[in-house]
C-alpha positions as CSV (number, residue, x, y, z in Angstrom):
1,M,67.1,-33.1,55.3
2,V,64.9,-32.3,53.0
3,V,61.7,-32.9,53.3
4,Q,59.9,-34.0,50.2
5,Q,55.8,-33.3,50.1
6,V,53.8,-35.7,48.9
7,P,51.2,-33.6,46.3
8,Q,47.6,-34.1,47.9
9,K,44.9,-34.9,45.1
10,P,42.4,-31.9,44.8
11,S,39.2,-32.1,47.5
12,F,36.3,-33.4,45.8
13,W,34.4,-29.8,46.1
14,T,37.1,-28.1,44.5
15,R,36.9,-30.8,41.2
16,T,33.2,-30.5,41.2
17,R,33.4,-26.8,41.1
18,V,35.7,-26.7,38.2
19,L,33.7,-29.7,36.4
20,I,30.5,-27.0,36.9
21,T,32.3,-24.7,35.6
22,V,33.5,-26.3,32.4
23,I,30.4,-27.3,32.0
24,G,28.4,-23.9,32.5
25,T,30.7,-22.7,30.3
26,L,30.0,-24.9,27.3
27,V,25.9,-24.9,28.0
28,A,26.4,-20.8,27.9
29,I,28.4,-21.1,24.7
30,V,25.9,-23.9,22.8
31,G,23.2,-21.9,24.2
32,G,24.0,-18.5,22.6
33,S,25.5,-20.0,19.2
34,L,21.8,-21.7,19.0
35,T,20.2,-18.5,19.9
36,I,22.1,-16.5,17.2
37,Y,21.4,-19.3,15.0
38,F,17.5,-19.5,15.0
39,T,17.3,-15.9,15.4
40,L,19.3,-15.0,11.9
41,H,18.2,-18.4,10.4
42,D,14.4,-18.2,10.3
43,R,14.1,-14.1,10.1
44,P,11.4,-13.5,6.7
45,K,13.3,-12.1,3.8
46,P,12.5,-8.3,3.7
47,R,9.7,-7.7,1.5
48,T,10.5,-5.9,-1.3
49,V,8.5,-2.8,-3.5
50,A,8.9,-5.9,-6.6
51,Q,6.6,-8.1,-4.5
52,W,4.1,-5.3,-3.6
53,S,3.9,-4.3,-7.6
54,T,3.6,-7.6,-8.6
55,E,0.7,-8.5,-6.3
56,A,-0.9,-4.7,-7.6
57,N,-0.5,-5.6,-10.9
58,A,-2.4,-8.9,-10.5
59,V,-5.5,-6.6,-9.0
60,C,-5.0,-4.1,-11.2
61,D,-5.4,-6.3,-14.2
62,I,-8.7,-7.9,-12.1
63,M,-10.5,-4.6,-11.8
64,R,-8.6,-2.5,-14.6
65,G,-11.8,-3.2,-17.5
66,E,-14.3,-2.5,-15.6
67,L,-13.2,0.6,-13.7
68,N,-11.9,1.9,-16.8
69,T,-15.4,1.5,-19.1
70,K,-16.9,3.0,-16.0
71,F,-15.0,5.8,-16.0
72,L,-14.6,6.8,-20.0
73,A,-18.2,6.3,-20.0
74,G,-18.2,9.2,-17.7
75,L,-16.1,11.4,-19.1
76,N,-18.4,10.5,-22.3
77,R,-21.3,11.6,-20.6
78,M,-19.6,15.1,-19.1
79,N,-18.7,15.6,-22.3
80,A,-22.4,15.6,-23.9
81,D,-23.6,17.3,-20.6
82,S,-21.6,20.0,-21.1
83,E,-22.7,20.6,-25.1
84,G,-26.6,20.7,-23.7
85,Q,-27.3,16.9,-24.7
86,G,-26.6,14.9,-22.0
87,D,-28.3,14.1,-18.9
88,P,-26.6,15.5,-15.7
89,Q,-28.7,12.8,-13.2
90,A,-27.0,9.5,-15.4
91,T,-23.8,11.6,-15.1
92,A,-24.0,12.0,-11.6
93,M,-25.0,8.1,-10.8
94,N,-22.2,7.0,-13.6
95,L,-19.7,8.9,-11.7
96,V,-21.4,7.0,-7.8
97,E,-21.0,3.8,-9.5
98,T,-17.3,4.8,-10.5
99,E,-16.5,6.2,-7.4
100,N,-17.8,2.5,-5.6
101,L,-15.2,0.5,-8.3
102,Y,-12.9,2.9,-7.1
103,K,-13.5,2.6,-3.7
104,A,-12.9,-1.4,-4.6
105,W,-9.7,-1.2,-6.1
106,V,-8.0,1.3,-3.8
107,G,-9.4,-1.3,-1.1
108,R,-8.2,-4.3,-2.7
109,L,-4.6,-2.4,-2.9
110,Q,-4.5,-1.3,0.8
111,T,-5.0,-5.1,1.8
112,L,-1.3,-5.9,0.2
113,K,1.2,-6.2,2.8
114,L,3.5,-2.7,2.5
115,P,7.1,-3.6,1.2
116,D,9.7,-3.0,4.0
117,T,11.5,-0.2,2.1
118,R,9.9,2.3,0.5
119,A,6.5,1.9,2.6
120,D,6.0,5.6,2.3
121,E,6.0,6.1,-1.0
122,V,3.1,3.2,-1.2
123,Q,1.3,5.2,1.3
124,Q,1.6,7.9,-1.0
125,V,-0.8,6.3,-3.7
126,F,-3.4,5.8,-1.2
127,R,-3.3,9.4,0.3
128,D,-3.3,10.5,-3.9
129,A,-6.2,7.5,-4.0
130,D,-8.1,9.2,-1.4
131,Q,-8.0,12.5,-2.8
132,L,-8.9,11.1,-6.3
133,E,-12.2,9.4,-4.1
134,R,-13.2,12.8,-2.8
135,L,-13.1,14.7,-6.5
136,L,-15.0,12.1,-7.8
137,S,-17.4,12.0,-4.7
138,R,-18.0,16.0,-5.3
139,G,-18.1,15.8,-8.8
140,S,-21.1,13.6,-9.0
141,L,-22.4,16.0,-5.9
142,L,-22.0,18.7,-8.0
143,I,-23.2,17.1,-11.5
144,S,-26.4,16.1,-9.9
145,Q,-27.2,19.7,-9.3
146,V,-26.7,21.1,-12.9
147,D,-30.1,21.8,-14.7
148,P,-29.9,20.2,-18.0
149,R,-31.9,23.1,-19.5
150,V,-28.8,25.5,-18.4
151,P,-25.8,23.3,-18.3
152,D,-23.5,26.8,-18.4
153,A,-25.3,28.0,-15.1
154,E,-23.0,30.0,-12.9
155,P,-20.7,29.3,-10.7
156,L,-22.1,25.5,-10.5
157,R,-20.2,25.2,-14.6
158,S,-16.8,26.8,-12.7
159,Q,-16.8,24.3,-9.4
160,V,-17.8,21.4,-12.3
161,V,-14.4,22.9,-14.4
162,Q,-12.6,23.1,-11.1
163,N,-13.4,19.8,-10.0
164,V,-12.5,18.5,-13.2
165,S,-8.9,20.2,-13.2
166,E,-8.2,19.1,-9.7
167,M,-9.6,15.4,-10.5
168,S,-7.8,15.7,-14.0
169,A,-4.0,16.6,-11.4
170,A,-5.0,13.7,-8.8
171,G,-4.7,11.2,-11.3
172,S,-1.4,12.2,-12.8
173,R,0.1,12.3,-9.5
174,L,-1.6,8.3,-8.9
175,T,-0.1,7.6,-12.1
176,D,3.3,9.2,-11.7
177,D,3.3,7.0,-8.2
178,L,1.8,4.0,-9.2
179,R,4.3,3.8,-12.2
180,R,7.4,4.7,-9.8
181,L,6.5,1.6,-7.8
182,G,6.0,-0.4,-11.0
183,A,2.8,-0.8,-10.8
184,I,1.9,-0.4,-14.7
185,K,-0.8,-2.6,-14.9
186,C,-2.4,0.0,-13.0
187,I,-2.4,2.8,-15.3
188,E,-2.3,1.1,-19.1
């Protein structure tokens, strides 16, 4: 005689354990999927150099006219001073005013959010701008010491000429940096 065993129903706890395992697995899958979705979906797009240069161009559009006017007036005054026809004190004051405008311009550029790529190049713009700012300050100090009766007195004349040469080189580097970044309005 063969005894047939009657299949027994799984116990209540076995069924509950299986059900909890299935529900836990589903919750983990849904939760992980939602986490990945929200992490990737709401991620801001990287800030580009083009965005930075657009904002820099807007700043330069606003400030360029006054800054260029002051800077050119300063150059004209320095030329007159070198010919013995100018007023070194007025030239020095003009350079101080130019330096203050320049500081405001650089300050506005520094408030712009850096791009995610090429941020080091934007930082180089600020380093070059700082150097030019120091040279403007030094230039106004040197020029204020010039005696209008003897504008070619040495060694002051050589120091002024050296400072102007360094300003020119720093300005060229800054112009090249801005051009590479697309901030064309800043160099027009």
